[in-house]
N, C-alpha and C positions, 0 to 999 in steps of 0.2 A: 299687581303684586309681584314682588321679586322673590326668587328662591332664597330661602334662608339656610342657616346651618343648624342642623338638629343634633343635639347631644347623643352620643352613642350610635352614630350612623354605622351601619354594617352592610349596606348594599347600595349600589349606584346604578341608576338607569342612565345609560349613556345618551347624550344628545344625538339627534339625527344629523348625520354629516351633511353639510351644505344647506341646512335649513336655517333661515334667518331667525334671530331672537330665540334660539333654542340652546339650552345649556344642560349640563349634567344635573340630575336630581338625586341627591344623596338622601337615603331614607334609613329609618331604623325599623328592622323587622323583629317583632316580638311574638311570643306565644301567649295568648290570653285565653285561658280555660279551654285549651285545645284548638283554638282558632288562630290562624296567622293574621297578625295585625301589622300594617305598614303605616308609618308616620313620617310626615315631612313637615318642614317649617317654611313659612311664608311671611314676608315682611311687606307691609303696605308702603307704597311710594308716598312722598309728602302730600301729593294731591289727593290720594286715596285716604290718607290719615285725616286730612281736613274734612273730607266728606263723611268719614266715620264719626268724627267728633261732632259733626252737624246732625248725626242721627241716621245716616244712610246705612242700610243693611249690607252685609256681605252675601254675595250670591255664590252658590256652589253649582258648577256646571258638570253634568255627567254625560259622557258620550256613550251611546249604545242603546239597547232596548229595555234595560232594566235599571233600577236604582239600588246599588249595593248599600249595605249598612255603612254609614259614615258618621263621623263626629267632628265638630270644630271645637277647639278648646284654646284657652290662653293659659300657659303654665305659670305657676306661682314663683318658680325660681329661674 
């Protein structure tokens, strides 16, 4: 997946200097019922899009010892 551009971006996680294949991640930080929610956009590569169109799933990988609340969506606009 490639980092996409999210509408309303208001925060940037800077890429690790000197790390290969690492780039800035622009996110939108919102308040949802008193909870901080960060959203980012990702675009499938052509090869990934082919696999998705063949019915392959998207995998979400979480680093750490717990699984935070997450959601994957496709915006309508």
